[in-house]
C-alpha positions in Angstrom: 210.9 -26.5 11.6 207.2 -26.1 10.9 205.2 -28.0 8.3 201.6 -27.3 7.3 199.7 -30.3 5.9 196.6 -29.1 4.1 194.1 -31.3 2.3 190.6 -32.8 2.2 189.2 -35.5 4.5 190.6 -39.0 4.1 194.1 -38.0 2.9 195.8 -39.3 6.0 197.0 -35.9 7.3 196.6 -36.7 11.0 197.9 -40.3 10.6 201.0 -39.2 8.7 201.8 -36.4 11.2 201.3 -38.9 14.1 203.6 -41.5 12.5 206.4 -38.8 12.0 206.0 -37.7 15.7 206.2 -41.3 17.0 209.2 -42.1 14.9 211.0 -39.0 16.1 210.1 -39.8 19.7 211.3 -43.4 19.4 214.6 -42.3 17.7 215.3 -39.9 20.6 215.0 -36.8 18.4 212.5 -35.3 20.8 211.7 -36.0 24.4 207.9 -35.8 24.2 204.9 -35.6 21.9 202.2 -33.0 22.3 198.9 -33.3 20.3 196.3 -30.6 20.3 193.2 -29.5 18.4 190.6 -26.7 18.9 187.4 -27.9 20.5 185.2 -25.2 19.1 182.1 -27.4 19.1 182.5 -27.7 22.8 181.9 -23.9 23.3 178.9 -23.7 25.5 178.2 -27.4 25.7 181.0 -28.6 27.9 179.3 -27.4 31.1 176.3 -29.6 30.3 178.2 -32.8 29.9 178.6 -35.2 32.8 182.0 -35.9 34.5 185.2 -33.9 35.1 186.9 -31.6 32.6 189.0 -34.4 31.1 185.9 -36.6 30.4 184.2 -33.6 28.8 187.0 -32.8 26.4 188.0 -36.4 25.5 185.3 -36.8 22.9 186.7 -33.8 20.9 190.2 -35.3 21.1 189.1 -38.9 20.2 190.5 -38.8 16.6 194.0 -38.1 18.1 193.7 -41.0 20.5 192.5 -43.3 17.8 195.6 -42.6 15.6 197.9 -43.1 18.6 196.3 -46.4 19.5 196.6 -47.6 15.9 200.2 -46.7 15.4 201.8 -47.4 18.8 199.2 -49.5 20.6 197.1 -48.6 23.6 199.5 -50.1 26.2 202.5 -48.2 24.9 200.5 -45.0 24.7 199.1 -45.3 28.2 202.6 -46.1 29.6 204.1 -43.0 28.0 201.1 -40.8 28.8 201.4 -41.7 32.5 205.0 -40.6 32.4 204.0 -37.3 30.8 205.8 -38.1 27.6 202.7 -38.0 25.4 200.1 -35.2 26.0 196.8 -34.8 24.3 195.0 -31.5 25.2 192.7 -28.8 23.8 194.4 -25.9 22.1 193.4 -23.6 25.0 195.8 -25.5 27.3 198.7 -24.3 25.2 198.5 -20.7 26.3 201.3 -19.4 28.4 203.6 -22.4 27.8 206.9 -22.8 26.0 207.3 -26.2 24.4 210.9 -27.2 24.1 212.3 -30.5 22.7 208.8 -31.7 21.6 207.0 -32.9 18.5 203.9 -30.8 18.4 200.9 -31.5 16.2 198.0 -29.1 15.8 195.1 -31.0 14.1 191.9 -29.5 12.6 193.7 -26.1 12.3 191.0 -24.7 10.0 188.9 -24.3 13.2 191.3 -22.0 14.9 191.0 -18.2 14.9 193.9 -16.1 13.7 194.6 -15.3 17.4 194.6 -18.9 18.4 196.9 -19.9 15.5 199.4 -17.1 16.4 199.2 -18.2 20.1 200.0 -21.8 19.1 202.9 -21.0 16.8 204.5 -18.7 19.3 204.6 -21.6 21.9 207.4 -23.3 20.0 210.7 -23.7 21.9 214.2 -24.9 21.1 214.5 -28.4 19.7 210.9 -28.7 18.8 209.2 -29.7 15.5 205.7 -28.8 14.5 203.1 -30.1 12.1 199.9 -28.2 11.5 197.1 -30.1 9.7 193.8 -28.9 8.3 191.2 -28.9 5.6 190.3 -25.4 4.3 187.0 -26.7 3.0 185.7 -28.1 6.3 185.4 -25.2 8.8 183.2 -25.3 11.8 183.7 -21.7 12.7 180.8 -19.3 13.1 179.5 -17.8 9.8 181.8 -14.9 8.8 184.6 -15.9 11.1 188.2 -15.9 9.7 190.1 -19.2 9.9 193.5 -19.1 11.5 194.8 -21.6 9.0 193.8 -19.4 6.0 195.5 -16.4 7.6 198.6 -18.4 8.4 199.0 -19.6 4.8 198.9 -16.0 3.6 201.1 -14.5 6.3 203.8 -17.3 6.6 204.3 -18.6 3.1 207.5 -16.6 2.5 209.2 -17.5 5.8 212.1 -19.9 5.6 211.9 -23.1 7.7 208.1 -23.2 7.2 206.9 -25.7 4.7 203.5 -26.2 3.1 202.4 -29.6 1.8 199.1 -29.7 -0.2 197.1 -32.8 -0.7 194.1 -33.3 -3.1 191.2 -35.7 -3.6 193.6 -38.0 -5.5 195.4 -38.6 -2.2 192.4 -39.9 -0.4 193.2 -43.2 1.2 189.8 -44.1 2.6 187.0 -45.9 0.8 187.0 -45.1 -3.0 183.6 -43.5 -2.5 185.1 -40.9 -0.2 187.5 -39.8 -3.0 184.5 -39.3 -5.4 182.6 -37.4 -2.7 185.5 -35.0 -2.1 186.0 -34.5 -5.9 182.3 -33.8 -6.3 182.4 -31.1 -3.6 185.6 -29.6 -5.1 183.9 -29.4 -8.5 180.8 -27.8 -6.9 182.9 -25.1 -5.1 184.8 -24.4 -8.2 181.6 -23.9 -10.3 180.1 -21.8 -7.5 183.1 -19.4 -7.4 183.1 -19.1 -11.1 179.4 -18.2 -11.0 180.0 -15.6 -8.3 182.7 -14.0 -10.5 180.3 -13.9 -13.5 177.6 -12.3 -11.4 180.0 -9.6 -10.2 181.1 -9.0 -13.8 177.4 -8.7 -14.9 176.7 -6.1 -12.2 179.8 -4.0 -13.0 179.2 -0.9 -15.1 179.5 -1.9 -18.8 179.6 -5.6 -17.7 177.9 -8.2 -19.7 174.8 -9.9 -18.5 175.3 -13.4 -17.0 173.3 -16.0 -15.1 174.6 -18.6 -12.7 172.9 -21.9 -12.2 173.4 -23.1 -8.6 171.5 -26.4 -9.2 174.7 -28.4 -9.7 
């Protein structure tokens, strides 16, 4: 079973996914938890950071650690991590693996490429459950790059056993101001898209003239 949790910042996507994974782990439904996210910001910067590879990638995985500590406690996490029952790793580490009997979470999926998303989804083995979380409005990919999350939504939406859960600004559980900020950006993007459509109509043969005000 695969579930995509898609929504803006502050809706608790990562926290909810983590809570479900830990519950399944404690109930014996899976034997381990695997958490991953793309570290695209790391790109060329990792080599310039001090320390070994683990200390270099840890900052990019910190949100996953934070959620783990909050839900199960640092001591319990460290105990299970030492036994190899909980793994937190960059997405690149998933290549070539088959993940059986595990609860797997891919966080910040909007920052994957289509190839990375396909690679991740094809790692799933027997007895595993997967949650993919992402925000389609917060991409850190290079300009013009296609998001693996956007592609997956289009390609996989008609496949049985793959579910899509969409959250909105009304689901934000952080400070009330965050909800207002998310809604303001949603309104801005909606108006921007409407203006772009009007400009295309105006340029089309026989189209009416129109003007879009981007000062919103």
